[in-house]
C-alpha positions as CSV (number, residue, x, y, z in Angstrom):
1,M,49.9,-24.0,46.7
2,F,46.9,-24.6,48.9
3,T,43.5,-25.1,47.2
4,S,40.5,-24.6,49.4
5,P,37.6,-27.1,49.3
6,A,35.3,-24.2,48.4
7,S,37.4,-23.3,45.3
8,I,37.5,-26.9,44.3
9,I,33.7,-27.2,44.3
10,E,33.3,-23.8,42.6
11,N,35.7,-24.8,39.8
12,S,34.0,-28.2,39.4
13,C,30.7,-26.5,38.5
14,K,32.1,-25.0,35.3
15,I,31.7,-27.1,32.2
16,T,33.5,-25.4,29.3
17,A,32.7,-25.7,25.6
18,D,36.2,-27.1,25.1
19,A,35.5,-29.9,27.6
20,L,32.2,-30.7,25.8
21,C,34.0,-30.9,22.4
22,K,36.6,-33.3,23.8
23,A,34.0,-35.6,25.4
24,R,34.4,-39.2,24.4
25,I,31.3,-40.5,22.6
26,L,30.5,-44.0,21.3
27,V,27.9,-44.6,18.6
28,V,26.5,-48.1,18.4
29,D,24.1,-49.2,15.7
30,D,24.1,-52.2,13.4
31,Q,23.0,-50.1,10.5
32,P,26.1,-48.3,8.9
33,P,24.0,-45.4,7.5
34,N,22.8,-44.5,10.9
35,V,26.3,-44.6,12.3
36,L,27.6,-42.4,9.5
37,L,24.8,-39.9,9.9
38,L,25.3,-39.5,13.7
39,K,29.0,-39.3,13.3
40,K,28.6,-36.5,10.7
41,I,26.1,-34.6,12.9
42,L,28.5,-34.8,15.9
43,S,31.6,-33.9,13.9
44,N,29.9,-30.9,12.3
45,A,28.9,-29.8,15.8
46,G,32.5,-29.8,16.9
47,Y,32.7,-33.1,18.8
48,Q,36.3,-34.3,18.4
49,Q,36.3,-37.8,19.9
50,V,33.6,-39.9,18.3
51,T,34.0,-43.7,18.1
52,T,31.6,-45.9,16.2
53,T,30.8,-49.5,15.9
54,T,28.2,-51.7,14.2
55,D,29.1,-54.7,16.4
56,P,27.3,-54.6,19.8
57,H,29.8,-57.2,21.2
58,Q,32.5,-54.5,21.0
59,V,30.7,-52.1,23.3
60,Q,31.8,-53.6,26.6
61,P,35.5,-53.9,25.8
62,L,35.6,-50.5,24.1
63,H,34.0,-48.9,27.2
64,Q,36.4,-50.7,29.5
65,T,39.3,-49.1,27.6
66,E,37.9,-45.6,26.8
67,A,35.4,-44.9,29.6
68,F,33.0,-43.0,27.3
69,D,31.2,-39.9,28.5
70,L,28.2,-40.8,26.4
71,I,27.0,-44.0,24.6
72,L,24.4,-43.6,21.8
73,L,23.0,-47.1,21.7
74,D,20.6,-48.7,19.3
75,I,18.0,-51.0,20.9
76,H,17.1,-53.4,18.1
77,M,20.2,-55.2,16.9
78,P,20.6,-58.9,16.0
79,E,22.4,-61.4,18.3
80,L,23.0,-58.9,21.1
81,D,20.4,-56.2,21.4
82,G,20.7,-52.9,23.3
83,F,19.1,-54.4,26.4
84,G,21.8,-57.0,26.5
85,V,24.5,-54.4,26.0
86,M,23.2,-52.3,28.8
87,E,23.2,-55.4,31.1
88,L,26.9,-56.0,30.3
89,L,27.8,-52.4,30.9
90,R,25.9,-52.3,34.2
91,Q,28.0,-55.2,35.5
92,D,31.1,-53.1,35.0
93,A,29.7,-49.8,36.4
94,G,30.5,-50.4,40.1
95,D,29.6,-47.2,42.0
96,D,29.4,-45.2,38.8
97,Y,26.7,-45.1,36.1
98,V,26.9,-45.6,32.4
99,P,25.6,-42.6,30.4
100,I,23.4,-44.2,27.7
101,L,21.2,-42.4,25.2
102,V,19.0,-45.0,23.5
103,L,18.4,-44.9,19.8
104,T,15.1,-46.4,18.9
105,A,12.3,-46.3,16.2
106,S,9.9,-47.8,18.8
107,N,8.0,-45.3,20.9
108,D,5.9,-47.7,22.8
109,D,5.9,-47.5,26.6
110,E,7.1,-51.0,27.2
111,T,10.4,-50.4,25.2
112,K,11.0,-47.1,27.0
113,N,10.3,-48.4,30.5
114,R,12.5,-51.4,29.9
115,A,15.3,-49.2,28.7
116,L,15.0,-46.9,31.7
117,E,15.0,-49.9,34.1
118,N,18.3,-51.1,32.4
119,G,20.0,-47.7,32.9
120,A,19.1,-45.6,29.9
121,K,19.1,-41.8,30.7
122,D,17.3,-40.5,27.6
123,F,15.9,-41.4,24.2
124,L,16.6,-40.3,20.6
125,S,13.9,-41.3,18.1
126,K,14.7,-42.5,14.6
127,P,14.7,-40.9,12.1
128,F,16.9,-38.3,13.8
129,N,16.1,-34.7,14.0
130,R,19.5,-32.9,14.0
131,I,18.6,-30.1,16.4
132,E,16.9,-32.4,18.8
133,A,19.7,-34.9,18.7
134,L,22.4,-32.3,19.4
135,N,20.3,-30.8,22.3
136,R,19.8,-34.1,24.0
137,I,23.4,-35.1,23.5
138,R,24.6,-31.8,24.9
139,N,22.3,-32.0,27.9
140,M,23.5,-35.5,28.8
141,L,27.1,-34.6,28.3
142,E,26.8,-31.6,30.6
143,V,25.4,-33.8,33.3
144,R,28.0,-36.5,32.7
145,L,31.0,-34.1,32.7
146,L,29.7,-32.4,35.9
147,H,29.4,-35.8,37.5
148,N,33.0,-36.7,36.5
149,H,34.3,-33.4,37.8
150,L,32.5,-33.9,41.1
151,R,34.0,-37.4,41.5
152,Q,37.5,-36.0,40.8
153,Q,37.1,-33.2,43.3
154,N,35.8,-35.6,45.9
155,E,38.9,-37.7,45.3
156,Q,41.0,-34.6,45.7
157,L,39.2,-33.7,48.9
158,G,39.7,-37.2,50.2
159,Q,43.4,-37.1,49.4
160,M,43.6,-33.7,51.2
161,V,41.9,-35.1,54.3
162,Q,44.3,-38.1,54.2
163,R,47.4,-35.8,54.0
164,R,46.1,-33.6,56.8
165,T,45.3,-36.7,58.9
166,A,48.8,-38.0,58.2
167,Q,50.3,-34.7,59.2
168,V,48.4,-34.7,62.5
169,E,49.4,-38.3,63.2
170,A,53.0,-37.5,62.5
171,T,52.8,-34.5,64.9
172,Q,51.3,-36.6,67.6
173,L,54.1,-39.2,67.2
174,E,56.7,-36.5,67.3
175,I,55.2,-35.2,70.6
176,I,55.3,-38.7,72.0
177,H,58.9,-39.1,71.0
178,R,59.8,-35.8,72.5
179,L,58.0,-36.6,75.7
180,G,59.9,-39.9,75.8
181,R,63.2,-37.9,75.3
182,A,62.1,-35.6,78.1
183,A,61.5,-38.5,80.4
184,E,64.9,-39.9,79.4
185,F,66.6,-36.9,81.1
186,R,64.9,-37.9,84.3
187,D,65.5,-41.6,84.2
188,N,68.6,-43.1,82.5
189,E,66.8,-46.4,81.8
190,T,63.7,-44.9,80.4
191,A,64.7,-44.8,76.7
192,L,65.5,-48.5,76.3
193,H,62.8,-49.5,78.7
194,I,60.0,-47.8,76.6
195,I,61.3,-49.4,73.4
196,R,61.2,-52.9,74.7
197,M,58.0,-52.7,76.7
198,S,56.1,-51.0,74.0
199,K,57.0,-53.7,71.5
200,Y,56.2,-56.4,74.1
201,A,52.8,-54.8,74.6
202,A,52.0,-54.6,70.9
203,L,53.0,-58.2,70.4
204,V,50.7,-59.3,73.3
205,A,47.9,-57.2,71.9
206,K,48.2,-58.9,68.5
207,Q,48.2,-62.3,70.2
208,A,45.1,-61.2,72.1
209,G,43.2,-60.7,68.8
210,F,43.6,-56.9,68.2
211,D,44.0,-55.8,64.6
212,D,47.1,-54.1,63.3
213,E,45.7,-50.6,63.6
214,M,45.1,-51.1,67.3
215,C,48.4,-52.8,67.8
216,N,50.2,-49.9,66.3
217,L,48.2,-47.6,68.6
218,V,49.5,-49.7,71.5
219,L,53.0,-49.5,70.2
220,N,52.9,-45.7,70.0
221,A,50.8,-45.0,73.1
222,S,52.5,-47.3,75.6
223,P,55.8,-45.4,75.6
224,M,53.9,-42.7,77.5
225,H,53.0,-45.0,80.4
226,D,55.5,-43.5,82.8
227,I,55.5,-39.9,81.5
228,G,54.2,-38.8,84.8
229,K,57.6,-39.5,86.3
230,I,58.5,-36.1,85.0
231,G,56.7,-34.7,87.9
232,I,58.4,-36.9,90.6
233,P,61.2,-35.3,92.5
234,D,64.8,-36.5,91.9
235,Y,65.3,-37.6,95.5
236,V,62.5,-40.1,95.0
237,L,62.8,-41.0,91.4
238,L,66.6,-41.5,91.5
239,K,66.9,-42.9,95.0
240,A,69.4,-45.8,95.1
241,G,67.8,-47.5,98.1
242,K,64.3,-48.6,99.0
243,L,61.6,-45.9,99.2
244,D,60.0,-45.2,102.5
245,A,56.3,-44.9,102.9
246,E,56.1,-41.2,102.2
247,E,58.4,-41.5,99.2
248,W,56.4,-44.4,97.9
249,K,53.2,-42.3,98.1
250,I,54.9,-39.6,96.0
251,M,56.2,-42.2,93.5
252,K,52.6,-43.6,93.0
253,G,51.5,-40.2,92.0
254,H,53.1,-40.5,88.6
255,C,50.1,-42.4,87.3
256,A,47.7,-39.5,87.9
257,I,50.3,-37.0,86.7
258,G,50.8,-38.8,83.4
259,A,47.1,-39.1,82.9
260,R,46.7,-35.3,83.4
261,I,49.5,-34.5,81.0
262,L,47.8,-36.5,78.3
263,S,44.2,-35.7,79.1
264,G,41.8,-33.4,77.2
265,H,42.5,-34.5,73.7
266,D,40.3,-36.5,71.4
267,S,43.1,-38.2,69.5
268,P,42.8,-42.0,69.8
269,L,46.6,-42.1,70.3
270,I,46.7,-39.5,73.1
271,S,43.6,-40.8,74.7
272,L,45.0,-44.3,74.8
273,G,48.2,-43.0,76.3
274,S,46.3,-41.3,79.0
275,E,44.4,-44.4,79.8
276,I,47.5,-46.5,80.0
277,A,49.4,-43.9,82.1
278,L,46.6,-43.9,84.7
279,N,45.9,-47.7,84.9
280,H,49.1,-49.6,84.2
281,H,49.8,-50.1,87.9
282,E,46.3,-51.5,88.7
283,R,46.3,-55.2,89.6
284,W,43.9,-58.0,88.6
285,D,43.0,-58.6,92.3
286,G,42.4,-55.0,93.1
287,S,45.5,-54.3,95.1
288,G,47.1,-51.9,92.7
289,Y,47.0,-48.1,92.4
290,P,45.8,-45.4,92.0
291,N,42.2,-46.4,92.0
292,G,42.3,-50.0,93.2
293,F,40.5,-51.3,90.1
294,S,40.2,-55.1,89.7
295,G,39.5,-57.6,86.9
296,E,37.8,-56.1,83.9
297,Q,37.4,-52.8,85.6
298,I,41.0,-52.3,84.4
299,P,41.1,-51.4,80.6
300,I,42.4,-54.4,78.7
301,I,45.3,-52.4,77.1
302,A,46.4,-51.3,80.5
303,R,46.4,-54.9,81.6
304,I,48.6,-55.8,78.6
305,V,51.0,-52.9,79.3
306,A,51.2,-54.0,82.9
307,I,52.7,-57.4,82.1
308,A,55.0,-55.9,79.5
309,D,56.2,-53.2,81.9
310,V,56.8,-55.6,84.8
311,F,58.7,-58.1,82.7
312,D,61.0,-55.5,81.4
313,A,61.5,-53.9,84.8
314,L,62.4,-57.3,86.3
315,T,64.9,-58.1,83.6
316,S,66.5,-54.7,83.6
317,S,69.0,-53.0,86.0
318,R,67.8,-50.1,88.1
319,P,69.7,-47.7,90.5
320,Y,68.2,-49.8,93.3
321,K,68.5,-53.4,91.9
322,E,70.3,-55.7,89.5
323,A,68.5,-57.3,86.6
324,W,66.8,-60.6,87.4
325,P,67.8,-63.7,85.3
326,L,65.3,-64.5,82.6
327,E,63.9,-67.7,84.2
328,E,63.5,-66.1,87.6
329,A,61.6,-63.2,86.0
330,L,59.3,-65.6,84.1
331,E,58.6,-67.5,87.3
332,E,57.6,-64.3,89.0
333,I,55.2,-63.5,86.2
334,R,53.7,-67.0,86.6
335,K,53.4,-66.6,90.4
336,S,51.7,-63.2,89.9
337,T,49.2,-64.4,87.4
338,G,45.7,-64.2,88.9
339,S,46.8,-61.6,91.5
340,H,48.8,-59.0,89.6
341,F,48.1,-60.1,86.1
342,D,45.0,-61.0,84.1
343,P,45.4,-64.8,83.5
344,A,44.2,-64.5,79.9
345,I,46.8,-61.8,79.2
346,A,49.5,-63.8,80.9
347,G,48.5,-66.7,78.7
348,H,49.0,-64.6,75.6
349,F,52.4,-63.4,76.9
350,F,53.7,-66.9,77.4
351,A,52.3,-68.1,74.0
352,I,54.6,-65.6,72.2
353,L,57.6,-65.9,74.6
354,P,60.1,-66.5,71.8
355,K,59.1,-63.2,70.2
356,I,59.3,-61.4,73.5
357,I,62.8,-62.7,74.1
358,E,63.9,-61.8,70.6
359,V,62.8,-58.2,71.2
360,K,64.5,-58.1,74.6
361,E,67.8,-59.3,73.0
362,R,67.6,-57.0,70.0
363,H,67.1,-53.9,72.2
364,Q,69.1,-54.8,75.2
365,N,72.2,-52.6,74.7
366,Q,70.9,-50.3,72.0
367,S,72.2,-46.7,71.9
368,K,69.7,-44.2,73.2
369,T,70.3,-42.2,70.0
370,D,68.3,-44.9,68.2
371,L,65.2,-44.2,70.4
372,D,63.0,-42.6,67.7
373,A,63.9,-45.2,65.0
374,A,63.5,-48.1,67.3
375,I,60.0,-47.0,68.5
376,S,58.9,-46.3,64.9
377,T,59.9,-49.8,63.6
378,P,57.1,-52.4,63.4
379,Y,56.4,-54.4,66.6
380,Y,56.3,-57.7,64.7
């Protein structure tokens, strides 16, 4: 059942009498009569969870275990006074606060100011006035319980956002996989090609210093690099021989087509896919297409995908060519470094060559029915 954020906030503002009665309260005073008196006052008022101690050294471990909603703390105690207890509690507070009501027979400003500086929220003077004590305790508990409710609701809202974000990301990945499947119908090699090259690209990105989040984006966005081939006519895309000038012009249009298919969405995944689709055939020396970008004009992820794409294309069979032997393909990558490929990216590629070859061998003859699972597995 869906719970709206508005209803969560509305419900969080209601502090019931039952919740107040079940609030966890700790009474700390080295004088047993004071402890007994406060416990009796609280019990008679209906408070059901009252813990007491005359040993200030027990306050920190008790609070770590119970997370009290209110601590009634005496200031003047031997060995460890109330100020020392507050300092210990403050060390454990983190981003929360410790609800402390100070018990004191001292009404001087110095004591009160020091207590406030150490985290006290209110004061209760000795000897206790029962009505005043209960009012101050109730007021502090209402604030504390409201604070706790709001923290819980914020956590729920955060979890709701995480679930919705995960759903959106899952939908985006599903779209990517279905686009890959659609491309598979046009090009019999596409399925295995996108598995291998996307993993190559993610590995090179990792070697180049990108974090795991970005590497996973590369892994999931790079399969869309040739999605524009959906818009290329069969007589060009599936031609067994060499393309003529006009056919080659048509083929080069797949970059712009792919970018248009993936444009207009603010998702980092889809945006990166669009960027890769448009730029993965650009060359370091400016001789690529569609825009003739050179050097660092070319987005770095597109430079990474370019070397992954070409390596897999060289080592794979196509309707118009046989697969190159591994050493010949690597030699071609070396010769093209500085012209086709960014020298730094090529360096990262060769630095992890054993991992690249491992991926190539693992996904060389994999059934296309394993496309989704293979893309979704980690790149490392």
